N, CA, C, O and the ligand as a Tripos MOL2 file, in Angstrom:
@<TRIPOS>MOLECULE
protein
  309   307    78     0     0
PROTEIN
NO_CHARGES

@<TRIPOS>ATOM
      1 N         -50.5140   13.4740   -7.0110 N.3       1 MET1
      2 CA        -49.5700   12.7630   -6.5400 C.3       1 MET1
      3 C         -49.3080   11.5790   -7.4440 C.2       1 MET1
      4 O         -50.1710   11.1690   -8.2200 O.2       1 MET1
      5 N         -47.8210   10.9030   -7.3110 N.am      2 ILE2
      6 CA        -47.5580    9.8460   -8.0430 C.3       2 ILE2
      7 C         -47.9450    8.7500   -7.2590 C.2       2 ILE2
      8 O         -47.5890    8.6530   -6.0840 O.2       2 ILE2
      9 N         -48.7430    7.8040   -7.8970 N.am      3 SER3
     10 CA        -49.3750    6.3790   -7.4610 C.3       3 SER3
     11 C         -48.0430    5.4410   -7.5720 C.2       3 SER3
     12 O         -47.4960    5.4770   -8.6740 O.2       3 SER3
     13 N         -47.5170    4.7030   -6.6940 N.am      4 VAL4
     14 CA        -46.7520    3.5560   -6.8970 C.3       4 VAL4
     15 C         -47.2400    2.4220   -6.2130 C.2       4 VAL4
     16 O         -47.9220    2.5190   -5.1930 O.2       4 VAL4
     17 N         -46.9050    1.3080   -6.7550 N.am      5 TYR5
     18 CA        -47.2550    0.1980   -6.0040 C.3       5 TYR5
     19 C         -46.1600   -0.2130   -4.6810 C.2       5 TYR5
     20 O         -44.9380   -0.0910   -4.7680 O.2       5 TYR5
     21 N         -46.7860   -0.6470   -3.6340 N.am      6 PHE6
     22 CA        -46.1330   -1.0630   -2.5010 C.3       6 PHE6
     23 C         -44.6530   -1.8260   -2.9360 C.2       6 PHE6
     24 O         -43.5560   -1.3980   -2.5770 O.2       6 PHE6
     25 N         -44.8350   -2.9070   -3.6870 N.am      7 GLU7
     26 CA        -43.7390   -3.7350   -4.0370 C.3       7 GLU7
     27 C         -42.7300   -2.9890   -4.9570 C.2       7 GLU7
     28 O         -41.5360   -3.2880   -4.9120 O.2       7 GLU7
     29 N         -43.1340   -2.1480   -5.6830 N.am      8 THR8
     30 CA        -42.2230   -1.2830   -6.5430 C.3       8 THR8
     31 C         -41.3930   -0.3090   -5.5680 C.2       8 THR8
     32 O         -40.1910   -0.0940   -5.7230 O.2       8 THR8
     33 N         -42.2530    0.3120   -4.4440 N.am      9 ALA9
     34 CA        -41.5060    1.2680   -3.6080 C.3       9 ALA9
     35 C         -40.4810    0.4510   -2.7480 C.2       9 ALA9
     36 O         -39.4540    1.0260   -2.3860 O.2       9 ALA9
     37 N         -40.6880   -0.7850   -2.4200 N.am     10 VAL10
     38 CA        -39.8880   -1.6580   -1.6760 C.3      10 VAL10
     39 C         -38.5980   -2.0200   -2.4050 C.2      10 VAL10
     40 O         -37.5050   -2.0830   -1.8430 O.2      10 VAL10
     41 N         -38.8330   -2.2780   -3.8330 N.am     11 VAL11
     42 CA        -37.6330   -2.6300   -4.7720 C.3      11 VAL11
     43 C         -36.8340   -1.5070   -4.6880 C.2      11 VAL11
     44 O         -35.6550   -1.5590   -4.3370 O.2      11 VAL11
     45 N         -37.4820   -0.3770   -5.0260 N.am     12 PHE12
     46 CA        -36.4690    0.8920   -5.1120 C.3      12 PHE12
     47 C         -35.7680    1.3310   -4.0580 C.2      12 PHE12
     48 O         -34.6950    1.9230   -4.1730 O.2      12 PHE12
     49 N         -36.4100    1.0300   -2.8140 N.am     13 TYR13
     50 CA        -35.8720    1.2280   -1.4150 C.3      13 TYR13
     51 C         -34.5110    0.3690   -1.3090 C.2      13 TYR13
     52 O         -33.3970    0.8450   -1.0900 O.2      13 TYR13
     53 N         -34.7880   -0.8440   -1.4870 N.am     14 LEU14
     54 CA        -33.6890   -1.8880   -1.4050 C.3      14 LEU14
     55 C         -32.5530   -1.4530   -2.3440 C.2      14 LEU14
     56 O         -31.3740   -1.3460   -2.0050 O.2      14 LEU14
     57 N         -33.0590   -1.2160   -3.5730 N.am     15 LEU15
     58 CA        -31.8620   -0.8360   -4.6250 C.3      15 LEU15
     59 C         -31.1420    0.5200   -4.1520 C.2      15 LEU15
     60 O         -29.9480    0.7120   -4.3830 O.2      15 LEU15
     61 N         -31.8650    1.3500   -3.5460 N.am     16 ALA16
     62 CA        -31.0250    2.5260   -2.9140 C.3      16 ALA16
     63 C         -30.0560    2.1880   -1.7190 C.2      16 ALA16
     64 O         -28.9170    2.6550   -1.6950 O.2      16 ALA16
     65 N         -30.4820    1.4650   -0.8490 N.am     17 VAL17
     66 CA        -29.7700    0.8880    0.1650 C.3      17 VAL17
     67 C         -28.4070    0.1520   -0.3420 C.2      17 VAL17
     68 O         -27.3110    0.4080    0.1560 O.2      17 VAL17
     69 N         -28.6050   -0.8120   -1.4110 N.am     18 LEU18
     70 CA        -27.5800   -1.5100   -2.0280 C.3      18 LEU18
     71 C         -26.5670   -0.4800   -2.6460 C.2      18 LEU18
     72 O         -25.3460   -0.5980   -2.5430 O.2      18 LEU18
     73 N         -27.1020    0.3750   -3.1930 N.am     19 ALA19
     74 CA        -26.3850    1.3590   -4.0830 C.3      19 ALA19
     75 C         -25.4830    2.1760   -2.9520 C.2      19 ALA19
     76 O         -24.2970    2.4520   -3.1330 O.2      19 ALA19
     77 N         -26.1520    2.4810   -1.8880 N.am     20 VAL20
     78 CA        -25.3050    3.3630   -0.8490 C.3      20 VAL20
     79 C         -24.2520    2.3180   -0.2160 C.2      20 VAL20
     80 O         -23.1030    2.7320   -0.0610 O.2      20 VAL20
     81 N         -24.5570    0.9880    0.1640 N.am     21 ILE21
     82 CA        -23.4630    0.2720    0.6890 C.3      21 ILE21
     83 C         -22.4460   -0.0600   -0.1530 C.2      21 ILE21
     84 O         -21.3170   -0.2390    0.3050 O.2      21 ILE21
     85 N         -22.7400   -0.2010   -1.6450 N.am     22 ALA22
     86 CA        -21.8230   -0.5320   -2.6000 C.3      22 ALA22
     87 C         -20.8990    0.6360   -2.7380 C.2      22 ALA22
     88 O         -19.6820    0.4590   -2.7730 O.2      22 ALA22
     89 N         -21.4980    1.9520   -2.8240 N.am     23 LEU23
     90 CA        -20.7180    3.0420   -2.8640 C.3      23 LEU23
     91 C         -19.6530    3.3440   -1.6900 C.2      23 LEU23
     92 O         -18.5420    3.8400   -1.8740 O.2      23 LEU23
     93 N         -20.1620    2.9790   -0.5310 N.am     24 ALA24
     94 CA        -19.4220    3.1150    0.7590 C.3      24 ALA24
     95 C         -18.2760    2.0260    0.7560 C.2      24 ALA24
     96 O         -17.1980    2.2930    1.2870 O.2      24 ALA24
     97 N         -18.4930    0.8650    0.1940 N.am     25 GLY25
     98 CA        -17.5420   -0.1760   -0.0490 C.3      25 GLY25
     99 C         -16.3410    0.2580   -0.7420 C.2      25 GLY25
    100 O         -15.1840    0.1020   -0.3510 O.2      25 GLY25
    101 N         -16.8050    0.9220   -2.0090 N.am     26 ALA26
    102 CA        -15.9170    1.2950   -3.0870 C.3      26 ALA26
    103 C         -15.1440    2.4310   -2.4720 C.2      26 ALA26
    104 O         -13.9160    2.3660   -2.5370 O.2      26 ALA26
    105 N         -15.7270    3.4960   -1.8640 N.am     27 CYS27
    106 CA        -14.7100    4.5990   -1.1670 C.3      27 CYS27
    107 C         -13.8850    4.0360   -0.2180 C.2      27 CYS27
    108 O         -12.7350    4.4430   -0.0530 O.2      27 CYS27
    109 N         -14.4320    3.0190    0.5050 N.am     28 ASN28
    110 CA        -13.2790    2.4520    1.5990 C.3      28 ASN28
    111 C         -12.1450    1.7080    1.0360 C.2      28 ASN28
    112 O         -11.0350    1.6600    1.5660 O.2      28 ASN28
    113 N         -12.5290    1.0340   -0.2470 N.am     29 ALA29
    114 CA        -11.3950    0.3430   -0.9230 C.3      29 ALA29
    115 C         -10.4740    1.1230   -1.4380 C.2      29 ALA29
    116 O          -9.2850    0.8120   -1.3660 O.2      29 ALA29
    117 N         -10.9100    2.3020   -2.0610 N.am     30 ILE30
    118 CA        -10.0210    3.4530   -2.6830 C.3      30 ILE30
    119 C          -9.0800    3.8080   -1.5450 C.2      30 ILE30
    120 O          -7.8540    3.7570   -1.6430 O.2      30 ILE30
    121 N          -9.7150    4.1530   -0.5120 N.am     31 ARG31
    122 CA         -8.9920    4.8450    0.6270 C.3      31 ARG31
    123 C          -8.0700    4.0070    1.1410 C.2      31 ARG31
    124 O          -6.9660    4.4990    1.3780 O.2      31 ARG31
    125 N          -8.2650    2.7230    1.4010 N.am     32 ARG32
    126 CA         -7.4160    1.6510    1.8920 C.3      32 ARG32
    127 C          -6.2120    1.3900    0.8340 C.2      32 ARG32
    128 O          -5.0780    1.1830    1.2650 O.2      32 ARG32
    129 N          -6.4460    1.4000   -0.3700 N.am     33 ARG33
    130 CA         -5.5350    1.1650   -1.3450 C.3      33 ARG33
    131 C          -4.3770    2.4020   -1.2900 C.2      33 ARG33
    132 O          -3.1710    2.1760   -1.3890 O.2      33 ARG33
    133 N          -4.8980    3.5990   -1.1350 N.am     34 GLY34
    134 CA         -3.8520    4.9230   -0.9990 C.3      34 GLY34
    135 C          -3.2660    4.6260    0.0640 C.2      34 GLY34
    136 O          -2.0550    4.8150   -0.0450 O.2      34 GLY34
    137 N          -3.7060    4.0790    1.4770 N.am     35 MET35
    138 CA         -2.9800    3.8610    2.5520 C.3      35 MET35
    139 C          -2.0190    2.9030    2.6740 C.2      35 MET35
    140 O          -1.1090    3.0090    3.4960 O.2      35 MET35
    141 N          -2.1680    1.7250    1.7300 N.am     36 ARG36
    142 CA         -1.2610    0.6540    1.7820 C.3      36 ARG36
    143 C           0.1620    0.9600    1.3760 C.2      36 ARG36
    144 O           0.4770    1.5540    0.3440 O.2      36 ARG36
    145 N           0.9950    0.4900    2.3010 N.am     37 THR37
    146 CA          2.4110    0.6140    1.9640 C.3      37 THR37
    147 C           3.0820   -0.6810    1.9680 C.2      37 THR37
    148 O           3.2530   -1.1710    3.0830 O.2      37 THR37
    149 N           3.4600   -1.2800    1.0490 N.am     38 GLU38
    150 CA          4.2460   -2.5510    0.8700 C.3      38 GLU38
    151 C           5.6380   -2.2690    1.1940 C.2      38 GLU38
    152 O           6.2570   -1.3210    0.7110 O.2      38 GLU38
    153 N           6.1770   -3.2110    2.1200 N.am     39 PRO39
    154 CA          7.7270   -2.8830    2.4020 C.3      39 PRO39
    155 C           8.4850   -3.3890    1.0810 C.2      39 PRO39
    156 O           8.2400   -4.4290    0.4700 O.2      39 PRO39
    157 N           9.3370   -2.5490    0.8100 N.am     40 MET40
    158 CA         10.3710   -2.7840   -0.3600 C.3      40 MET40
    159 C          11.3470   -3.8420    0.1560 C.2      40 MET40
    160 O          11.8960   -3.6470    1.2410 O.2      40 MET40
    161 N          11.5970   -4.9390   -0.5410 N.am     41 PRO41
    162 CA         12.4540   -5.9060   -0.1940 C.3      41 PRO41
    163 C          13.8970   -5.1720   -0.2100 C.2      41 PRO41
    164 O          14.1760   -4.4830   -1.1910 O.2      41 PRO41
    165 N          14.7720   -5.2960    0.8000 N.am     42 THR42
    166 CA         15.8680   -4.6680    1.0270 C.3      42 THR42
    167 C          16.7910   -5.5900    1.5360 C.2      42 THR42
    168 O          16.4570   -6.6920    1.9710 O.2      42 THR42
    169 N          18.2770   -5.0520    1.4860 N.am     43 ARG43
    170 CA         19.2910   -5.8980    2.0000 C.3      43 ARG43
    171 C          20.0560   -4.9960    3.1800 C.2      43 ARG43
    172 O          19.9700   -3.7750    3.3090 O.2      43 ARG43
    173 N          20.6970   -5.7630    3.8670 N.am     44 ILE44
    174 CA         21.4200   -5.0430    4.8750 C.3      44 ILE44
    175 C          22.8490   -4.8880    4.5510 C.2      44 ILE44
    176 O          23.5270   -5.9050    4.4090 O.2      44 ILE44
    177 N          23.3960   -3.6800    4.4130 N.am     45 PHE45
    178 CA         24.7390   -3.3950    4.2600 C.3      45 PHE45
    179 C          25.3540   -2.7800    5.5090 C.2      45 PHE45
    180 O          24.7130   -2.1880    6.3770 O.2      45 PHE45
    181 N          26.7460   -2.9980    5.5000 N.am     46 SER46
    182 CA         27.5670   -2.5410    6.5700 C.3      46 SER46
    183 C          28.7070   -1.8720    6.0170 C.2      46 SER46
    184 O          29.4160   -2.5360    5.2610 O.2      46 SER46
    185 N          29.0550   -0.5350    6.2800 N.am     47 CYS47
    186 CA         30.0110    0.1040    5.5250 C.3      47 CYS47
    187 C          31.3710   -0.4990    6.1450 C.2      47 CYS47
    188 O          31.4740   -0.6020    7.3680 O.2      47 CYS47
    189 N          32.3410   -0.8700    5.3430 N.am     48 SER48
    190 CA         33.6740   -1.4280    5.7630 C.3      48 SER48
    191 C          34.6730   -0.2070    6.1850 C.2      48 SER48
    192 O          35.7760   -0.4360    6.6800 O.2      48 SER48
    193 N          34.1830    1.1110    5.9430 N.am     49 LYS49
    194 CA         35.0090    2.1880    6.3170 C.3      49 LYS49
    195 C          34.4370    2.6730    7.8010 C.2      49 LYS49
    196 O          35.0150    2.5130    8.8760 O.2      49 LYS49
    197 N          33.1870    3.2880    7.5840 N.am     50 CYS50
    198 CA         32.7950    3.8130    8.7330 C.3      50 CYS50
    199 C          31.9060    3.0180    9.7510 C.2      50 CYS50
    200 O          31.3980    3.4720   10.7760 O.2      50 CYS50
    201 N          31.8240    1.7750    9.2770 N.am     51 ALA51
    202 CA         30.8030    0.7330   10.0920 C.3      51 ALA51
    203 C          29.3710    1.1930   10.3240 C.2      51 ALA51
    204 O          28.7040    0.8830   11.3110 O.2      51 ALA51
    205 N          28.9600    1.9720    9.3060 N.am     52 HIS52
    206 CA         27.4290    2.5370    9.2690 C.3      52 HIS52
    207 C          26.5890    1.3510    8.7210 C.2      52 HIS52
    208 O          26.9060    0.8680    7.6340 O.2      52 HIS52
    209 N          25.4990    0.8410    9.4410 N.am     53 PRO53
    210 CA         24.6960   -0.0700    8.9840 C.3      53 PRO53
    211 C          23.5650    0.7370    8.1760 C.2      53 PRO53
    212 O          23.0970    1.7840    8.6250 O.2      53 PRO53
    213 N          23.1650    0.1880    6.9710 N.am     54 TYR54
    214 CA         22.0050    0.6490    6.2870 C.3      54 TYR54
    215 C          21.4780   -0.1570    5.4030 C.2      54 TYR54
    216 O          22.1660   -1.1220    5.0710 O.2      54 TYR54
    217 N          20.1390    0.0140    4.7910 N.am     55 LEU55
    218 CA         19.4010   -0.7810    3.9740 C.3      55 LEU55
    219 C          19.4450   -0.3120    2.5450 C.2      55 LEU55
    220 O          19.4330    0.9010    2.3390 O.2      55 LEU55
    221 N          19.4940   -1.1330    1.5700 N.am     56 ASP56
    222 CA         19.3390   -0.8300    0.2460 C.3      56 ASP56
    223 C          18.8400   -1.6920   -0.5120 C.2      56 ASP56
    224 O          18.6560   -2.8120   -0.0350 O.2      56 ASP56
    225 N          18.5160   -1.4610   -1.7560 N.am     57 ASN57
    226 CA         17.6870   -2.3860   -2.5640 C.3      57 ASN57
    227 C          18.3480   -3.7570   -2.7050 C.2      57 ASN57
    228 O          19.5510   -3.9680   -2.8540 O.2      57 ASN57
    229 N          17.3000   -4.7060   -2.6280 N.am     58 HIS58
    230 CA         17.7830   -6.0960   -2.4830 C.3      58 HIS58
    231 C          18.5430   -6.5490   -3.8080 C.2      58 HIS58
    232 O          19.3160   -7.4980   -3.6830 O.2      58 HIS58
    233 N          18.3940   -5.9350   -5.1300 N.am     59 GLU59
    234 CA         18.8140   -6.5590   -6.3120 C.3      59 GLU59
    235 C          20.2330   -5.8920   -6.4440 C.2      59 GLU59
    236 O          20.9450   -6.2030   -7.3990 O.2      59 GLU59
    237 N          20.6540   -4.9920   -5.5190 N.am     60 LEU60
    238 CA         21.9950   -4.4240   -5.8630 C.3      60 LEU60
    239 C          23.0570   -5.4360   -5.1450 C.2      60 LEU60
    240 O          22.8260   -5.9150   -4.0350 O.2      60 LEU60
    241 N          24.1420   -5.6900   -5.8260 N.am     61 GLU61
    242 CA         25.1510   -6.4130   -5.2850 C.3      61 GLU61
    243 C          26.3270   -5.4700   -4.6540 C.2      61 GLU61
    244 O          27.2250   -5.9330   -3.9510 O.2      61 GLU61
    245 N          26.2290   -4.3160   -4.9390 N.am     62 ARG62
    246 CA         26.9030   -3.2760   -4.2130 C.3      62 ARG62
    247 C          26.4050   -1.8750   -4.1030 C.2      62 ARG62
    248 O          25.9800   -1.2100   -5.0480 O.2      62 ARG62
    249 N          26.4920   -1.4980   -2.8920 N.am     63 SER63
    250 CA         25.9520   -0.2620   -2.6410 C.3      63 SER63
    251 C          26.7170    0.7340   -2.0720 C.2      63 SER63
    252 O          27.5840    0.3210   -1.3010 O.2      63 SER63
    253 N          26.6350    2.1180   -2.2530 N.am     64 SER64
    254 CA         27.2160    3.0000   -1.7600 C.3      64 SER64
    255 C          26.8380    3.4360   -0.3650 C.2      64 SER64
    256 O          25.6420    3.5390   -0.0910 O.2      64 SER64
    257 N          27.7720    3.7030    0.5460 N.am     65 CYS65
    258 CA         27.4170    4.1060    1.8440 C.3      65 CYS65
    259 C          26.6530    5.5590    1.8180 C.2      65 CYS65
    260 O          27.0330    6.4650    1.0770 O.2      65 CYS65
    261 N          25.7350    5.6610    2.5480 N.am     66 PRO66
    262 CA         25.1270    7.0930    2.4600 C.3      66 PRO66
    263 C          25.9500    8.1480    3.2820 C.2      66 PRO66
    264 O          25.9210    9.3410    2.9800 O.2      66 PRO66
    265 N          26.6020    7.7170    4.2150 N.am     67 ARG67
    266 CA         27.6300    8.4440    4.9560 C.3      67 ARG67
    267 C          28.8500    8.9690    4.2480 C.2      67 ARG67
    268 O          29.0500   10.1410    3.9320 O.2      67 ARG67
    269 N          29.6750    7.8840    4.0340 N.am     68 CYS68
    270 CA         30.9250    8.2990    3.3910 C.3      68 CYS68
    271 C          31.0650    7.9760    1.8780 C.2      68 CYS68
    272 O          32.0220    8.4100    1.2370 O.2      68 CYS68
    273 N          30.1300    7.2320    1.3360 N.am     69 GLY69
    274 CA         30.2460    6.8950   -0.1750 C.3      69 GLY69
    275 C          30.9450    5.7240   -0.4950 C.2      69 GLY69
    276 O          30.9760    5.3400   -1.6640 O.2      69 GLY69
    277 N          31.6460    4.9620    0.6170 N.am     70 THR70
    278 CA         32.1110    3.8910    0.1700 C.3      70 THR70
    279 C          31.3990    2.6770   -0.4620 C.2      70 THR70
    280 O          30.2920    2.4100    0.0050 O.2      70 THR70
    281 N          31.8920    1.8770   -1.4930 N.am     71 VAL71
    282 CA         31.1420    1.0080   -1.9240 C.3      71 VAL71
    283 C          31.1500   -0.2030   -1.1080 C.2      71 VAL71
    284 O          32.2420   -0.6000   -0.7010 O.2      71 VAL71
    285 N          30.1500   -0.8110   -0.8290 N.am     72 ASN72
    286 CA         29.9800   -2.0360    0.0240 C.3      72 ASN72
    287 C          29.4120   -3.2040   -0.5480 C.2      72 ASN72
    288 O          28.7240   -3.0220   -1.5530 O.2      72 ASN72
    289 N          29.5560   -4.4330   -0.1070 N.am     73 GLU73
    290 CA         28.7740   -5.6340   -0.3990 C.3      73 GLU73
    291 C          27.6800   -5.6870    0.8310 C.2      73 GLU73
    292 O          27.8200   -5.0660    1.8840 O.2      73 GLU73
    293 N          26.6530   -6.4750    0.5340 N.am     74 PRO74
    294 CA         25.7020   -6.8490    1.6200 C.3      74 PRO74
    295 C          26.2510   -7.7990    2.6020 C.2      74 PRO74
    296 O          27.1590   -8.5980    2.3690 O.2      74 PRO74
    297 N          25.6430   -7.6540    3.6940 N.am     75 GLN75
    298 CA         25.9810   -8.7050    4.8170 C.3      75 GLN75
    299 C          25.5420  -10.0980    4.4930 C.2      75 GLN75
    300 O          24.4310  -10.2130    3.9760 O.2      75 GLN75
    301 N          26.2100  -11.1120    4.7080 N.am     76 ARG76
    302 CA         25.8090  -12.2820    4.6130 C.3      76 ARG76
    303 C          25.5210  -12.9420    5.8870 C.2      76 ARG76
    304 O          26.3000  -12.7730    6.8250 O.2      76 ARG76
    305 N          24.6350  -13.5680    5.9960 N.am     77 PHE77
    306 CA         24.3130  -14.3020    7.2850 C.3      77 PHE77
    307 C          24.4320  -15.8920    7.3380 C.2      77 PHE77
    308 O          24.1730  -16.4960    8.3790 O.2      77 PHE77
    309 ZN         30.4650    4.6020    5.2570 Zn       78 ZN78
@<TRIPOS>BOND
     1     1     2 1
     2     2     3 1
     3     3     4 2
     4     3     5 am
     5     5     6 1
     6     6     7 1
     7     7     8 2
     8     7     9 am
     9     9    10 1
    10    10    11 1
    11    11    12 2
    12    11    13 am
    13    13    14 1
    14    14    15 1
    15    15    16 2
    16    15    17 am
    17    17    18 1
    18    18    19 1
    19    19    20 2
    20    19    21 am
    21    21    22 1
    22    22    23 1
    23    23    24 2
    24    23    25 am
    25    25    26 1
    26    26    27 1
    27    27    28 2
    28    27    29 am
    29    29    30 1
    30    30    31 1
    31    31    32 2
    32    31    33 am
    33    33    34 1
    34    34    35 1
    35    35    36 2
    36    35    37 am
    37    37    38 1
    38    38    39 1
    39    39    40 2
    40    39    41 am
    41    41    42 1
    42    42    43 1
    43    43    44 2
    44    43    45 am
    45    45    46 1
    46    46    47 1
    47    47    48 2
    48    47    49 am
    49    49    50 1
    50    50    51 1
    51    51    52 2
    52    51    53 am
    53    53    54 1
    54    54    55 1
    55    55    56 2
    56    55    57 am
    57    57    58 1
    58    58    59 1
    59    59    60 2
    60    59    61 am
    61    61    62 1
    62    62    63 1
    63    63    64 2
    64    63    65 am
    65    65    66 1
    66    66    67 1
    67    67    68 2
    68    67    69 am
    69    69    70 1
    70    70    71 1
    71    71    72 2
    72    71    73 am
    73    73    74 1
    74    74    75 1
    75    75    76 2
    76    75    77 am
    77    77    78 1
    78    78    79 1
    79    79    80 2
    80    79    81 am
    81    81    82 1
    82    82    83 1
    83    83    84 2
    84    83    85 am
    85    85    86 1
    86    86    87 1
    87    87    88 2
    88    87    89 am
    89    89    90 1
    90    90    91 1
    91    91    92 2
    92    91    93 am
    93    93    94 1
    94    94    95 1
    95    95    96 2
    96    95    97 am
    97    97    98 1
    98    98    99 1
    99    99   100 2
   100    99   101 am
   101   101   102 1
   102   102   103 1
   103   103   104 2
   104   103   105 am
   105   105   106 1
   106   106   107 1
   107   107   108 2
   108   107   109 am
   109   109   110 1
   110   110   111 1
   111   111   112 2
   112   111   113 am
   113   113   114 1
   114   114   115 1
   115   115   116 2
   116   115   117 am
   117   117   118 1
   118   118   119 1
   119   119   120 2
   120   119   121 am
   121   121   122 1
   122   122   123 1
   123   123   124 2
   124   123   125 am
   125   125   126 1
   126   126   127 1
   127   127   128 2
   128   127   129 am
   129   129   130 1
   130   130   131 1
   131   131   132 2
   132   131   133 am
   133   133   134 1
   134   134   135 1
   135   135   136 2
   136   135   137 am
   137   137   138 1
   138   138   139 1
   139   139   140 2
   140   139   141 am
   141   141   142 1
   142   142   143 1
   143   143   144 2
   144   143   145 am
   145   145   146 1
   146   146   147 1
   147   147   148 2
   148   147   149 am
   149   149   150 1
   150   150   151 1
   151   151   152 2
   152   151   153 am
   153   153   154 1
   154   154   155 1
   155   155   156 2
   156   155   157 am
   157   157   158 1
   158   158   159 1
   159   159   160 2
   160   159   161 am
   161   161   162 1
   162   162   163 1
   163   163   164 2
   164   163   165 am
   165   165   166 1
   166   166   167 1
   167   167   168 2
   168   167   169 am
   169   169   170 1
   170   170   171 1
   171   171   172 2
   172   171   173 am
   173   173   174 1
   174   174   175 1
   175   175   176 2
   176   175   177 am
   177   177   178 1
   178   178   179 1
   179   179   180 2
   180   179   181 am
   181   181   182 1
   182   182   183 1
   183   183   184 2
   184   183   185 am
   185   185   186 1
   186   186   187 1
   187   187   188 2
   188   187   189 am
   189   189   190 1
   190   190   191 1
   191   191   192 2
   192   191   193 am
   193   193   194 1
   194   194   195 1
   195   195   196 2
   196   195   197 am
   197   197   198 1
   198   198   199 1
   199   199   200 2
   200   199   201 am
   201   201   202 1
   202   202   203 1
   203   203   204 2
   204   203   205 am
   205   205   206 1
   206   206   207 1
   207   207   208 2
   208   207   209 am
   209   209   210 1
   210   210   211 1
   211   211   212 2
   212   211   213 am
   213   213   214 1
   214   214   215 1
   215   215   216 2
   216   215   217 am
   217   217   218 1
   218   218   219 1
   219   219   220 2
   220   219   221 am
   221   221   222 1
   222   222   223 1
   223   223   224 2
   224   223   225 am
   225   225   226 1
   226   226   227 1
   227   227   228 2
   228   227   229 am
   229   229   230 1
   230   230   231 1
   231   231   232 2
   232   231   233 am
   233   233   234 1
   234   234   235 1
   235   235   236 2
   236   235   237 am
   237   237   238 1
   238   238   239 1
   239   239   240 2
   240   239   241 am
   241   241   242 1
   242   242   243 1
   243   243   244 2
   244   243   245 am
   245   245   246 1
   246   246   247 1
   247   247   248 2
   248   247   249 am
   249   249   250 1
   250   250   251 1
   251   251   252 2
   252   251   253 am
   253   253   254 1
   254   254   255 1
   255   255   256 2
   256   255   257 am
   257   257   258 1
   258   258   259 1
   259   259   260 2
   260   259   261 am
   261   261   262 1
   262   262   263 1
   263   263   264 2
   264   263   265 am
   265   265   266 1
   266   266   267 1
   267   267   268 2
   268   267   269 am
   269   269   270 1
   270   270   271 1
   271   271   272 2
   272   271   273 am
   273   273   274 1
   274   274   275 1
   275   275   276 2
   276   275   277 am
   277   277   278 1
   278   278   279 1
   279   279   280 2
   280   279   281 am
   281   281   282 1
   282   282   283 1
   283   283   284 2
   284   283   285 am
   285   285   286 1
   286   286   287 1
   287   287   288 2
   288   287   289 am
   289   289   290 1
   290   290   291 1
   291   291   292 2
   292   291   293 am
   293   293   294 1
   294   294   295 1
   295   295   296 2
   296   295   297 am
   297   297   298 1
   298   298   299 1
   299   299   300 2
   300   299   301 am
   301   301   302 1
   302   302   303 1
   303   303   304 2
   304   303   305 am
   305   305   306 1
   306   306   307 1
   307   307   308 2
@<TRIPOS>SUBSTRUCTURE
     1 MET1         2 RESIDUE 1 A MET
     2 ILE2         6 RESIDUE 1 A ILE
     3 SER3        10 RESIDUE 1 A SER
     4 VAL4        14 RESIDUE 1 A VAL
     5 TYR5        18 RESIDUE 1 A TYR
     6 PHE6        22 RESIDUE 1 A PHE
     7 GLU7        26 RESIDUE 1 A GLU
     8 THR8        30 RESIDUE 1 A THR
     9 ALA9        34 RESIDUE 1 A ALA
    10 VAL10       38 RESIDUE 1 A VAL
    11 VAL11       42 RESIDUE 1 A VAL
    12 PHE12       46 RESIDUE 1 A PHE
    13 TYR13       50 RESIDUE 1 A TYR
    14 LEU14       54 RESIDUE 1 A LEU
    15 LEU15       58 RESIDUE 1 A LEU
    16 ALA16       62 RESIDUE 1 A ALA
    17 VAL17       66 RESIDUE 1 A VAL
    18 LEU18       70 RESIDUE 1 A LEU
    19 ALA19       74 RESIDUE 1 A ALA
    20 VAL20       78 RESIDUE 1 A VAL
    21 ILE21       82 RESIDUE 1 A ILE
    22 ALA22       86 RESIDUE 1 A ALA
    23 LEU23       90 RESIDUE 1 A LEU
    24 ALA24       94 RESIDUE 1 A ALA
    25 GLY25       98 RESIDUE 1 A GLY
    26 ALA26      102 RESIDUE 1 A ALA
    27 CYS27      106 RESIDUE 1 A CYS
    28 ASN28      110 RESIDUE 1 A ASN
    29 ALA29      114 RESIDUE 1 A ALA
    30 ILE30      118 RESIDUE 1 A ILE
    31 ARG31      122 RESIDUE 1 A ARG
    32 ARG32      126 RESIDUE 1 A ARG
    33 ARG33      130 RESIDUE 1 A ARG
    34 GLY34      134 RESIDUE 1 A GLY
    35 MET35      138 RESIDUE 1 A MET
    36 ARG36      142 RESIDUE 1 A ARG
    37 THR37      146 RESIDUE 1 A THR
    38 GLU38      150 RESIDUE 1 A GLU
    39 PRO39      154 RESIDUE 1 A PRO
    40 MET40      158 RESIDUE 1 A MET
    41 PRO41      162 RESIDUE 1 A PRO
    42 THR42      166 RESIDUE 1 A THR
    43 ARG43      170 RESIDUE 1 A ARG
    44 ILE44      174 RESIDUE 1 A ILE
    45 PHE45      178 RESIDUE 1 A PHE
    46 SER46      182 RESIDUE 1 A SER
    47 CYS47      186 RESIDUE 1 A CYS
    48 SER48      190 RESIDUE 1 A SER
    49 LYS49      194 RESIDUE 1 A LYS
    50 CYS50      198 RESIDUE 1 A CYS
    51 ALA51      202 RESIDUE 1 A ALA
    52 HIS52      206 RESIDUE 1 A HIS
    53 PRO53      210 RESIDUE 1 A PRO
    54 TYR54      214 RESIDUE 1 A TYR
    55 LEU55      218 RESIDUE 1 A LEU
    56 ASP56      222 RESIDUE 1 A ASP
    57 ASN57      226 RESIDUE 1 A ASN
    58 HIS58      230 RESIDUE 1 A HIS
    59 GLU59      234 RESIDUE 1 A GLU
    60 LEU60      238 RESIDUE 1 A LEU
    61 GLU61      242 RESIDUE 1 A GLU
    62 ARG62      246 RESIDUE 1 A ARG
    63 SER63      250 RESIDUE 1 A SER
    64 SER64      254 RESIDUE 1 A SER
    65 CYS65      258 RESIDUE 1 A CYS
    66 PRO66      262 RESIDUE 1 A PRO
    67 ARG67      266 RESIDUE 1 A ARG
    68 CYS68      270 RESIDUE 1 A CYS
    69 GLY69      274 RESIDUE 1 A GLY
    70 THR70      278 RESIDUE 1 A THR
    71 VAL71      282 RESIDUE 1 A VAL
    72 ASN72      286 RESIDUE 1 A ASN
    73 GLU73      290 RESIDUE 1 A GLU
    74 PRO74      294 RESIDUE 1 A PRO
    75 GLN75      298 RESIDUE 1 A GLN
    76 ARG76      302 RESIDUE 1 A ARG
    77 PHE77      306 RESIDUE 1 A PHE
    78 ZN78       309 GROUP 0 **** ****
C-alpha cells in the first residue's frame, strides 16, 4: 500500500476539485460562445415599387428589394 501524508492527500483532493471546476467553467464558456448570436446592425428599407419593408446591411446606401429587385434607399426617420 502507498503511504501518503494526510496533508498531501488533502492538497491533491483540493487540486482535483479545482481542476474539475475549471474544466466545467471552460466547457460552459465554450458552449456559451457557440450559442451567442450578436445582432447584425441593419437598416430599414422600404421598396418604392411594391412597398415591401425589409432589413439590410447598415453600411449599404442602396439595397435591392428581395421581392421585386428594385433598388431602394434606406428609410430616414
Ligand atoms: Zn419591391
